[in-house]
NUNU-529674 format. One record per residue: x, y, z of N, C-alpha, C in turn; residue in one letter; residue number from 0. Coordinates in steps of 0.001 Angstrom, whole numbers, plus 524288, in hexadecimal, padded with zeros to 5 digits. Each point is the difference from the previous one (the first is absolute). Example, Ala and Ser with C-alpha at 12.3 -4.5 7.8 and 13.67 -1.06 7.14 Angstrom:
# residues 2
<site><n_x>83386</n_x><n_y>7E9C6</n_y><n_z>81E78</n_z><ca_x>7FC86</ca_x><ca_y>804A6</ca_y><ca_z>80000</ca_z><c_x>80384</c_x><c_y>804B0</c_y><c_z>80000</c_z><type>A</type><seq>0</seq></site>
<site><n_x>7FEA2</n_x><n_y>8041A</n_y><n_z>7FD30</n_z><ca_x>80334</ca_x><ca_y>804A6</ca_y><ca_z>8003C</ca_z><c_x>7FCFE</c_x><c_y>80442</c_y><c_z>802DA</c_z><type>S</type><seq>1</seq></site>
This chain:
# residues 86
<site><n_x>EFEF2</n_x><n_y>20D7B</n_y><n_z>90210</n_z><ca_x>8031D</ca_x><ca_y>80149</ca_y><ca_z>8004D</ca_z><c_x>801F2</c_x><c_y>803EC</c_y><c_z>7FE77</c_z><type>M</type><seq>0</seq></site>
<site><n_x>80283</n_x><n_y>802AD</n_y><n_z>7FBFB</n_z><ca_x>80040</ca_x><ca_y>802A8</ca_y><ca_z>7FB0D</ca_z><c_x>7FD3C</c_x><c_y>80677</c_y><c_z>80232</c_z><type>F</type><seq>1</seq></site>
<site><n_x>7FBE8</n_x><n_y>8006D</n_y><n_z>80191</n_z><ca_x>7FE22</ca_x><ca_y>80221</ca_y><ca_z>801AF</ca_z><c_x>80146</c_x><c_y>8026D</c_y><c_z>80400</c_z><type>S</type><seq>2</seq></site>
<site><n_x>80155</n_x><n_y>7FD2B</n_y><n_z>8043C</n_z><ca_x>80306</ca_x><ca_y>803D3</ca_y><ca_z>807EA</ca_z><c_x>80446</c_x><c_y>800D2</c_y><c_z>7FA1D</c_z><type>R</type><seq>3</seq></site>
<site><n_x>806A3</n_x><n_y>7FC24</n_y><n_z>7FFE2</n_z><ca_x>801D3</ca_x><ca_y>802E9</ca_y><ca_z>7FD9E</ca_z><c_x>7FEDA</c_x><c_y>8062A</c_y><c_z>7FFFC</c_z><type>V</type><seq>4</seq></site>
<site><n_x>7FD80</n_x><n_y>8009E</n_y><n_z>7FAE4</n_z><ca_x>7FE73</ca_x><ca_y>8053E</ca_y><ca_z>7FDA3</ca_z><c_x>7FD16</c_x><c_y>803C2</c_y><c_z>8029B</c_z><type>R</type><seq>5</seq></site>
<site><n_x>7FC89</n_x><n_y>7FDAA</n_y><n_z>8039F</n_z><ca_x>7FD91</ca_x><ca_y>80611</ca_y><ca_z>8049E</ca_z><c_x>80662</c_x><c_y>800B4</c_y><c_z>802B7</c_z><type>I</type><seq>6</seq></site>
<site><n_x>80452</n_x><n_y>7FCFC</n_y><n_z>80427</n_z><ca_x>803E3</ca_x><ca_y>80134</ca_y><ca_z>80302</ca_z><c_x>80246</c_x><c_y>802A9</c_y><c_z>7FACA</c_z><type>A</type><seq>7</seq></site>
<site><n_x>80190</n_x><n_y>7FF90</n_y><n_z>7FBD2</n_z><ca_x>8063D</ca_x><ca_y>80386</ca_y><ca_z>7FED8</ca_z><c_x>7FB49</c_x><c_y>803EC</c_y><c_z>7FD4D</c_z><type>I</type><seq>8</seq></site>
<site><n_x>7F90C</n_x><n_y>8005A</n_y><n_z>7FEFC</n_z><ca_x>7FFC5</ca_x><ca_y>80605</ca_y><ca_z>802C5</ca_z><c_x>7FFE3</c_x><c_y>803E3</c_y><c_z>80419</c_z><type>R</type><seq>9</seq></site>
<site><n_x>7FF2C</n_x><n_y>7FB48</n_y><n_z>80352</n_z><ca_x>800E2</ca_x><ca_y>80558</ca_y><ca_z>804B2</ca_z><c_x>804E8</c_x><c_y>80119</c_y><c_z>7FFF4</c_z><type>F</type><seq>10</seq></site>
<site><n_x>805D9</n_x><n_y>7FA2E</n_y><n_z>7FED7</n_z><ca_x>8033D</ca_x><ca_y>8025F</ca_y><ca_z>800E5</ca_z><c_x>8007A</c_x><c_y>803F0</c_y><c_z>7FD9F</c_z><type>F</type><seq>11</seq></site>
<site><n_x>8014B</n_x><n_y>800CF</n_y><n_z>7FB6E</n_z><ca_x>800BC</ca_x><ca_y>80404</ca_y><ca_z>7FE64</ca_z><c_x>7FB31</c_x><c_y>80659</c_y><c_z>7FF66</c_z><type>F</type><seq>12</seq></site>
<site><n_x>7FC85</n_x><n_y>7FF22</n_y><n_z>80341</n_z><ca_x>7FC3C</ca_x><ca_y>8044F</ca_y><ca_z>7FFDD</ca_z><c_x>8035F</c_x><c_y>8025C</c_y><c_z>80509</c_z><type>M</type><seq>13</seq></site>
<site><n_x>801A7</n_x><n_y>7FC28</n_y><n_z>80507</n_z><ca_x>80159</ca_x><ca_y>80321</ca_y><ca_z>80234</ca_z><c_x>805D7</c_x><c_y>801B0</c_y><c_z>803C8</c_z><type>G</type><seq>14</seq></site>
<site><n_x>802BA</n_x><n_y>7FD53</n_y><n_z>7F71F</n_z><ca_x>80656</ca_x><ca_y>80192</ca_y><ca_z>800AC</ca_z><c_x>7FF20</c_x><c_y>8061A</c_y><c_z>7FF9B</c_z><type>L</type><seq>15</seq></site>
<site><n_x>7FB63</n_x><n_y>7FF38</n_y><n_z>7FC6D</n_z><ca_x>7FF46</ca_x><ca_y>80589</ca_y><ca_z>7FAD5</ca_z><c_x>7FCCF</c_x><c_y>803C8</c_y><c_z>805E9</c_z><type>A</type><seq>16</seq></site>
<site><n_x>7FF81</n_x><n_y>7FEE0</n_y><n_z>804D6</n_z><ca_x>7FE59</ca_x><ca_y>80404</ca_y><ca_z>80301</ca_z><c_x>802A0</c_x><c_y>80409</c_y><c_z>802AC</c_z><type>V</type><seq>17</seq></site>
<site><n_x>80448</n_x><n_y>7FB3B</n_y><n_z>800C8</n_z><ca_x>8032C</ca_x><ca_y>7FDFE</ca_y><ca_z>803DD</ca_z><c_x>8068D</c_x><c_y>8057A</c_y><c_z>7FD91</c_z><type>G</type><seq>18</seq></site>
<site><n_x>8014C</n_x><n_y>80099</n_y><n_z>7F9A2</n_z><ca_x>7FF4F</ca_x><ca_y>802B6</ca_y><ca_z>7FE10</ca_z><c_x>80094</c_x><c_y>805DC</c_y><c_z>8019E</c_z><type>V</type><seq>19</seq></site>
<site><n_x>7FA5F</n_x><n_y>800EC</n_y><n_z>7FE7E</n_z><ca_x>7FCFF</ca_x><ca_y>804A4</ca_y><ca_z>80146</ca_z><c_x>7FF90</c_x><c_y>80313</c_y><c_z>80202</c_z><type>L</type><seq>20</seq></site>
<site><n_x>7FFB0</n_x><n_y>7FD2F</n_y><n_z>8059C</n_z><ca_x>800C8</ca_x><ca_y>8000C</ca_y><ca_z>806C8</ca_z><c_x>8041F</c_x><c_y>80025</c_y><c_z>80158</c_z><type>L</type><seq>21</seq></site>
<site><n_x>8017E</n_x><n_y>8002E</n_y><n_z>7FF6A</n_z><ca_x>8063F</ca_x><ca_y>7FF16</ca_y><ca_z>802E1</ca_z><c_x>80239</c_x><c_y>80557</c_y><c_z>80185</c_z><type>A</type><seq>22</seq></site>
<site><n_x>7FFDB</n_x><n_y>7FD64</n_y><n_z>80624</n_z><ca_x>800DD</ca_x><ca_y>80712</ca_y><ca_z>801AA</ca_z><c_x>805DB</c_x><c_y>7FEA0</c_y><c_z>80170</c_z><type>P</type><seq>23</seq></site>
<site><n_x>803D6</n_x><n_y>7FD77</n_y><n_z>7FC79</n_z><ca_x>805FB</ca_x><ca_y>80102</ca_y><ca_z>80214</ca_z><c_x>8017A</c_x><c_y>7FEB0</c_y><c_z>7F8CD</c_z><type>R</type><seq>24</seq></site>
<site><n_x>8051A</n_x><n_y>801BD</n_y><n_z>7FFF5</n_z><ca_x>80177</ca_x><ca_y>7FE38</ca_y><ca_z>7FB53</ca_z><c_x>804A0</c_x><c_y>7F7D9</c_y><c_z>80072</c_z><type>S</type><seq>25</seq></site>
<site><n_x>7FD7A</n_x><n_y>800B9</n_y><n_z>7FC5A</n_z><ca_x>8045C</ca_x><ca_y>7F87D</ca_y><ca_z>7FE1B</ca_z><c_x>804F6</c_x><c_y>800BF</c_y><c_z>80141</c_z><type>G</type><seq>26</seq></site>
<site><n_x>803D2</n_x><n_y>8006C</n_y><n_z>8012E</n_z><ca_x>80352</ca_x><ca_y>80068</ca_y><ca_z>802F2</ca_z><c_x>7FF73</c_x><c_y>80161</c_y><c_z>806E4</c_z><type>R</type><seq>27</seq></site>
<site><n_x>7FE3B</n_x><n_y>80331</n_y><n_z>80190</n_z><ca_x>7FFCC</ca_x><ca_y>8014A</ca_y><ca_z>80411</ca_z><c_x>7FC22</c_x><c_y>7FA1E</c_y><c_z>802F9</c_z><type>E</type><seq>28</seq></site>
<site><n_x>7FAFD</n_x><n_y>7FFC6</n_y><n_z>7FEA7</n_z><ca_x>7FF7D</ca_x><ca_y>7FBB1</ca_y><ca_z>8013B</ca_z><c_x>8021C</c_x><c_y>7FA6B</c_y><c_z>7FF5B</c_z><type>T</type><seq>29</seq></site>
<site><n_x>80376</n_x><n_y>80027</n_y><n_z>7FB62</n_z><ca_x>80262</ca_x><ca_y>7FA1F</ca_y><ca_z>80149</ca_z><c_x>802C2</c_x><c_y>7FF6F</c_y><c_z>805B4</c_z><type>R</type><seq>30</seq></site>
<site><n_x>8052C</n_x><n_y>807C8</n_y><n_z>80054</n_z><ca_x>8016D</ca_x><ca_y>800BA</ca_y><ca_z>80485</ca_z><c_x>7FEB7</c_x><c_y>7FC66</c_y><c_z>805B8</c_z><type>R</type><seq>31</seq></site>
<site><n_x>7FAF3</n_x><n_y>8015A</n_y><n_z>7FEC6</n_z><ca_x>7FE24</ca_x><ca_y>800B8</ca_y><ca_z>805D7</ca_z><c_x>7FE8F</c_x><c_y>7FA40</c_y><c_z>801B5</c_z><type>L</type><seq>32</seq></site>
<site><n_x>7FE15</n_x><n_y>7FAAC</n_y><n_z>7F9E1</n_z><ca_x>7FD88</ca_x><ca_y>7FDB5</ca_y><ca_z>80255</ca_z><c_x>805B2</c_x><c_y>7FB88</c_y><c_z>7FE9C</c_z><type>V</type><seq>33</seq></site>
<site><n_x>8055E</n_x><n_y>80231</n_y><n_z>7FEEF</n_z><ca_x>80411</ca_x><ca_y>7FC17</ca_y><ca_z>802DE</ca_z><c_x>80147</c_x><c_y>80369</c_y><c_z>80453</c_z><type>R</type><seq>34</seq></site>
<site><n_x>80033</n_x><n_y>803C8</n_y><n_z>7FFD8</n_z><ca_x>8007E</ca_x><ca_y>7FF10</ca_y><ca_z>807BD</ca_z><c_x>7FCAE</c_x><c_y>7FDFF</c_y><c_z>80286</c_z><type>E</type><seq>35</seq></site>
<site><n_x>7FA23</n_x><n_y>7FF3F</n_y><n_z>7FDEA</n_z><ca_x>7FD53</ca_x><ca_y>7FF0C</ca_y><ca_z>804E3</ca_z><c_x>80434</c_x><c_y>7F832</c_y><c_z>8001D</c_z><type>R</type><seq>36</seq></site>
<site><n_x>7FE42</n_x><n_y>7FE0B</n_y><n_z>7F9E8</n_z><ca_x>80292</ca_x><ca_y>7FB69</ca_y><ca_z>7FFA2</ca_z><c_x>8062B</c_x><c_y>7FEB3</c_y><c_z>802F3</c_z><type>A</type><seq>37</seq></site>
<site><n_x>80351</n_x><n_y>8048F</n_y><n_z>8019C</n_z><ca_x>80435</ca_x><ca_y>7FE82</ca_y><ca_z>801DD</ca_z><c_x>800B4</c_x><c_y>800AA</c_y><c_z>806F2</c_z><type>D</type><seq>38</seq></site>
<site><n_x>7F9B3</n_x><n_y>8022B</n_y><n_z>80104</n_z><ca_x>800AE</ca_x><ca_y>801B8</ca_y><ca_z>80583</ca_z><c_x>7FEE2</c_x><c_y>7F7D1</c_y><c_z>7FFFD</c_z><type>R</type><seq>39</seq></site>
<site><n_x>7FA57</n_x><n_y>7FFF2</n_y><n_z>7FCF8</n_z><ca_x>7FCA4</ca_x><ca_y>7FC07</ca_y><ca_z>80202</ca_z><c_x>8053C</c_x><c_y>7FAFD</c_y><c_z>8006D</c_z><type>L</type><seq>40</seq></site>
<site><n_x>80202</n_x><n_y>80037</n_y><n_z>7FC24</n_z><ca_x>80430</ca_x><ca_y>7FBC6</ca_y><ca_z>80007</ca_z><c_x>80514</c_x><c_y>7FDFD</c_y><c_z>8039D</c_z><type>L</type><seq>41</seq></site>
<site><n_x>7FFAA</n_x><n_y>8086B</n_y><n_z>8024F</n_z><ca_x>804EC</ca_x><ca_y>7FD3C</ca_y><ca_z>80468</ca_z><c_x>7FD24</c_x><c_y>7FF04</c_y><c_z>8045A</c_z><type>N</type><seq>42</seq></site>
<site><n_x>7FBFE</n_x><n_y>802CA</n_y><n_z>800C0</n_z><ca_x>7FD05</ca_x><ca_y>7FF33</ca_y><ca_z>805BE</ca_z><c_x>7FF35</c_x><c_y>7F918</c_y><c_z>80126</c_z><type>D</type><seq>43</seq></site>
<site><n_x>7FEBE</n_x><n_y>7FBDF</n_y><n_z>7F9D5</n_z><ca_x>7FEC0</ca_x><ca_y>7FCC3</ca_y><ca_z>80085</ca_z><c_x>80675</c_x><c_y>7FE13</c_y><c_z>8016F</c_z><type>L</type><seq>44</seq></site>
<site><n_x>801AA</n_x><n_y>7FF57</n_y><n_z>7FD2D</n_z><ca_x>806B9</ca_x><ca_y>7FC6A</ca_y><ca_z>80169</ca_z><c_x>801D3</c_x><c_y>802B2</c_y><c_z>80558</c_z><type>L</type><seq>45</seq></site>
<site><n_x>7FCEB</n_x><n_y>803E4</n_y><n_z>800EC</n_z><ca_x>8028C</ca_x><ca_y>80141</ca_y><ca_z>80836</ca_z><c_x>7FB63</c_x><c_y>7FA4E</c_y><c_z>802D8</c_z><type>D</type><seq>46</seq></site>
<site><n_x>7FCCA</n_x><n_y>80241</n_y><n_z>7FDD6</n_z><ca_x>7FDAB</ca_x><ca_y>7FBBC</ca_y><ca_z>80390</ca_z><c_x>8018B</c_x><c_y>7FACB</c_y><c_z>7FE05</c_z><type>A</type><seq>47</seq></site>
<site><n_x>8018E</n_x><n_y>7FDD1</n_y><n_z>7FBAD</n_z><ca_x>80098</ca_x><ca_y>7F99F</ca_y><ca_z>7FF49</ca_z><c_x>803E1</c_x><c_y>80008</c_y><c_z>80378</c_z><type>A</type><seq>48</seq></site>
<site><n_x>804A3</n_x><n_y>80425</n_y><n_z>8000A</n_z><ca_x>805AF</ca_x><ca_y>7FF2D</ca_y><ca_z>80454</ca_z><c_x>8006C</c_x><c_y>7FFDF</c_y><c_z>803B1</c_z><type>T</type><seq>49</seq></site>
<site><n_x>7FAE9</n_x><n_y>8029F</n_y><n_z>801CF</n_z><ca_x>7FF2C</ca_x><ca_y>802E4</ca_y><ca_z>806E2</ca_z><c_x>7FCBE</c_x><c_y>7FA28</c_y><c_z>80158</c_z><type>L</type><seq>50</seq></site>
<site><n_x>7FE92</n_x><n_y>7F9E7</n_y><n_z>7FE73</n_z><ca_x>7FC1D</ca_x><ca_y>7FE55</ca_y><ca_z>7FF28</ca_z><c_x>7FAA7</c_x><c_y>80083</c_y><c_z>801A9</c_z><type>G</type><seq>51</seq></site>
<site><n_x>7FF9F</n_x><n_y>80126</n_y><n_z>8010A</n_z><ca_x>7F5CF</ca_x><ca_y>7FD57</ca_y><ca_z>802E1</ca_z><c_x>7FF5C</c_x><c_y>8053D</c_y><c_z>80083</c_z><type>A</type><seq>52</seq></site>
<site><n_x>7FCF5</n_x><n_y>80608</n_y><n_z>7FBDB</n_z><ca_x>7FE76</ca_x><ca_y>802E6</ca_y><ca_z>8025F</ca_z><c_x>7FCBE</c_x><c_y>800B5</c_y><c_z>805D2</c_z><type>F</type><seq>53</seq></site>
<site><n_x>80223</n_x><n_y>80299</n_y><n_z>801F7</n_z><ca_x>7FCDE</ca_x><ca_y>800AE</ca_y><ca_z>803E8</ca_z><c_x>7FC92</c_x><c_y>803E6</c_y><c_z>80004</c_z><type>D</type><seq>54</seq></site>
<site><n_x>7FB86</n_x><n_y>7FF6C</n_y><n_z>7FDE7</n_z><ca_x>7FC11</ca_x><ca_y>805CB</ca_y><ca_z>8006B</ca_z><c_x>7FCB4</c_x><c_y>80138</c_y><c_z>8074F</c_z><type>S</type><seq>55</seq></site>
<site><n_x>80208</n_x><n_y>7FD2B</n_y><n_z>80113</n_z><ca_x>7FD24</ca_x><ca_y>80367</ca_y><ca_z>80651</ca_z><c_x>7FDF2</c_x><c_y>7FB14</c_y><c_z>803AC</c_z><type>G</type><seq>56</seq></site>
<site><n_x>7FD87</n_x><n_y>800B1</n_y><n_z>8055D</n_z><ca_x>7FEC7</ca_x><ca_y>7FD4E</ca_y><ca_z>8019E</ca_z><c_x>7FACC</c_x><c_y>7FF39</c_y><c_z>7FD47</c_z><type>P</type><seq>57</seq></site>
<site><n_x>7FF90</n_x><n_y>7F815</n_y><n_z>800EB</n_z><ca_x>7FA7F</ca_x><ca_y>7FD82</ca_y><ca_z>7FD75</ca_z><c_x>7FF03</c_x><c_y>7FE74</c_y><c_z>803FB</c_z><type>T</type><seq>58</seq></site>
<site><n_x>7FB96</n_x><n_y>7FEC9</n_y><n_z>801E4</n_z><ca_x>7FB89</ca_x><ca_y>7FA49</ca_y><ca_z>8001E</ca_z><c_x>803A4</c_x><c_y>7F998</c_y><c_z>80219</c_z><type>A</type><seq>59</seq></site>
<site><n_x>80360</n_x><n_y>80123</n_y><n_z>7FD8A</n_z><ca_x>8055C</ca_x><ca_y>7F9EB</ca_y><ca_z>80039</ca_z><c_x>800F9</c_x><c_y>80190</c_y><c_z>80665</c_z><type>M</type><seq>60</seq></site>
<site><n_x>802FD</n_x><n_y>80683</n_y><n_z>7FFC7</n_z><ca_x>8031E</ca_x><ca_y>7FFEF</ca_y><ca_z>8023B</ca_z><c_x>7FF30</c_x><c_y>7FD9B</c_y><c_z>8068F</c_z><type>D</type><seq>61</seq></site>
<site><n_x>7FB74</n_x><n_y>7FEFA</n_y><n_z>803C1</n_z><ca_x>7FA74</ca_x><ca_y>802AE</ca_y><ca_z>802E3</ca_z><c_x>7FF01</c_x><c_y>7FAD6</c_y><c_z>8011A</c_z><type>D</type><seq>62</seq></site>
<site><n_x>80177</n_x><n_y>7F954</n_y><n_z>7FB8B</n_z><ca_x>7FF89</ca_x><ca_y>7F98E</ca_y><ca_z>7FF9F</ca_z><c_x>80574</c_x><c_y>7FE1B</c_y><c_z>80294</c_z><type>E</type><seq>63</seq></site>
<site><n_x>7FE84</n_x><n_y>7FCBC</n_y><n_z>803F2</n_z><ca_x>8049C</ca_x><ca_y>7FAAC</ca_y><ca_z>801CB</ca_z><c_x>8020E</c_x><c_y>7FEBE</c_y><c_z>7FC62</c_z><type>E</type><seq>64</seq></site>
<site><n_x>80732</n_x><n_y>7FFE7</n_y><n_z>8000A</n_z><ca_x>80288</ca_x><ca_y>7FDC4</ca_y><ca_z>7FA40</ca_z><c_x>7FE59</c_x><c_y>7FB07</c_y><c_z>7FE0C</c_z><type>P</type><seq>65</seq></site>
<site><n_x>7FFF5</n_x><n_y>7FD9A</n_y><n_z>7FC6F</n_z><ca_x>7FDEB</ca_x><ca_y>7FC74</ca_y><ca_z>7FDF4</ca_z><c_x>8039A</c_x><c_y>7FC7F</c_y><c_z>80054</c_z><type>T</type><seq>66</seq></site>
<site><n_x>806E0</n_x><n_y>7FF01</n_y><n_z>80120</n_z><ca_x>805BA</ca_x><ca_y>7FF8E</ca_y><ca_z>800AD</ca_z><c_x>7FD36</c_x><c_y>7F7AB</c_y><c_z>801E9</c_z><type>A</type><seq>67</seq></site>
<site><n_x>7FF5B</n_x><n_y>7FBD9</n_y><n_z>7FE4F</n_z><ca_x>8017D</ca_x><ca_y>7FBB2</ca_y><ca_z>801B0</ca_z><c_x>7F96A</c_x><c_y>7FD2B</c_y><c_z>7FE21</c_z><type>G</type><seq>68</seq></site>
<site><n_x>7FD16</n_x><n_y>802CE</n_y><n_z>7FF60</n_z><ca_x>7F81F</ca_x><ca_y>7FF10</ca_y><ca_z>7FD24</ca_z><c_x>80122</c_x><c_y>7FE66</c_y><c_z>7FB95</c_z><type>K</type><seq>69</seq></site>
<site><n_x>7FCEB</n_x><n_y>7FC28</n_y><n_z>7FEE8</n_z><ca_x>80234</ca_x><ca_y>7FCA9</ca_y><ca_z>7FBB4</ca_z><c_x>7F727</c_x><c_y>8011F</c_y><c_z>7FEA4</c_z><type>T</type><seq>70</seq></site>
<site><n_x>7FFF4</n_x><n_y>7FC15</n_y><n_z>7FAF9</n_z><ca_x>7FB80</ca_x><ca_y>7FF0F</ca_y><ca_z>7FDFB</ca_z><c_x>7FF3A</c_x><c_y>80441</c_y><c_z>7FCD4</c_z><type>G</type><seq>71</seq></site>
<site><n_x>7FC65</n_x><n_y>801F0</n_y><n_z>7FDB6</n_z><ca_x>7FBD0</ca_x><ca_y>80010</ca_y><ca_z>7FB73</ca_z><c_x>7FEE1</c_x><c_y>80741</c_y><c_z>801D2</c_z><type>N</type><seq>72</seq></site>
<site><n_x>7FE5F</n_x><n_y>80108</n_y><n_z>805BA</n_z><ca_x>80108</ca_x><ca_y>804E8</ca_y><ca_z>7FF74</ca_z><c_x>7F794</c_x><c_y>7FFF7</c_y><c_z>80276</c_z><type>G</type><seq>73</seq></site>
<site><n_x>7FDB1</n_x><n_y>7F991</n_y><n_z>80213</n_z><ca_x>7FC18</ca_x><ca_y>7FFB1</ca_y><ca_z>802AA</ca_z><c_x>801A0</c_x><c_y>800EE</c_y><c_z>80570</c_z><type>R</type><seq>74</seq></site>
<site><n_x>7FC3D</n_x><n_y>7FFA4</n_y><n_z>80348</n_z><ca_x>7FE6E</ca_x><ca_y>7FEBF</ca_y><ca_z>803EB</ca_z><c_x>7FE03</c_x><c_y>7F77F</c_y><c_z>7FE90</c_z><type>T</type><seq>75</seq></site>
<site><n_x>801F5</n_x><n_y>800A7</n_y><n_z>8074A</n_z><ca_x>7FD1F</ca_x><ca_y>7F99E</ca_y><ca_z>7FF9A</ca_z><c_x>7F8A5</c_x><c_y>7FF43</c_y><c_z>7FEC4</c_z><type>R</type><seq>76</seq></site>
<site><n_x>7FE39</n_x><n_y>804AE</n_y><n_z>8026F</n_z><ca_x>7FA84</ca_x><ca_y>7FF00</ca_y><ca_z>7FD4B</ca_z><c_x>7FED3</c_x><c_y>80247</c_y><c_z>7FB5A</c_z><type>K</type><seq>77</seq></site>
<site><n_x>8037E</n_x><n_y>80247</n_y><n_z>7FCB2</n_z><ca_x>7FE6E</ca_x><ca_y>80174</ca_y><ca_z>7FD27</ca_z><c_x>7FFBE</c_x><c_y>7F9EC</c_y><c_z>7FB94</c_z><type>Q</type><seq>78</seq></site>
<site><n_x>805B3</n_x><n_y>7FE9E</n_y><n_z>800B0</n_z><ca_x>80046</ca_x><ca_y>7FBDE</ca_y><ca_z>7FBAA</ca_z><c_x>7FD7A</c_x><c_y>7FA0C</c_y><c_z>80264</c_z><type>A</type><seq>79</seq></site>
<site><n_x>7FF17</n_x><n_y>8003A</n_y><n_z>8049F</n_z><ca_x>7FCDA</ca_x><ca_y>7FC7B</ca_y><ca_z>7FFA9</ca_z><c_x>7FA23</c_x><c_y>80123</c_y><c_z>7FF09</c_z><type>A</type><seq>80</seq></site>
<site><n_x>7FB26</n_x><n_y>80467</n_y><n_z>80060</n_z><ca_x>7FB6F</ca_x><ca_y>8012A</ca_y><ca_z>7FDA6</ca_z><c_x>80077</c_x><c_y>7FECF</c_y><c_z>7F90B</c_z><type>T</type><seq>81</seq></site>
<site><n_x>80696</n_x><n_y>800FC</n_y><n_z>7FD8B</n_z><ca_x>7FEB7</ca_x><ca_y>7FE45</ca_y><ca_z>7F917</ca_z><c_x>8025C</c_x><c_y>7FC12</c_y><c_z>7FF85</c_z><type>A</type><seq>82</seq></site>
<site><n_x>801D0</n_x><n_y>7FD33</n_y><n_z>8060E</n_z><ca_x>7FFFC</ca_x><ca_y>7FB03</ca_y><ca_z>7FD61</ca_z><c_x>7FB1B</c_x><c_y>7FD69</c_y><c_z>800E6</c_z><type>A</type><seq>83</seq></site>
<site><n_x>7FA21</n_x><n_y>800C1</n_y><n_z>80321</n_z><ca_x>7FB8F</ca_x><ca_y>7FE24</ca_y><ca_z>80160</ca_z><c_x>7FCF0</c_x><c_y>800C7</c_y><c_z>7FAC1</c_z><type>Q</type><seq>84</seq></site>
<site><n_x>80182</n_x><n_y>8050F</n_y><n_z>7FE77</n_z><ca_x>7FC0A</ca_x><ca_y>80255</ca_y><ca_z>7FB8A</ca_z><c_x>801F8</c_x><c_y>7FBC5</c_y><c_z>7F91D</c_z><type>A</type><seq>85</seq></site>
């Protein structure tokens, strides 16, 4: 177990060193970009939560008839009978 932890720590520091050496932007600019993206994502999530369900466009379910008034577990009678016989 300790060997896996050592390997993970080693790879973490190797990745950190490569990232620091090859970073295309300064730390301040990178933090600013991360903050802006996180703010945008949070605002989008809050907007979606206040609007209710997110409408991503038409789906295959839109063409089917409404399921109001139907009861059961979603199986048809034939499927339920086949499952009961098995």
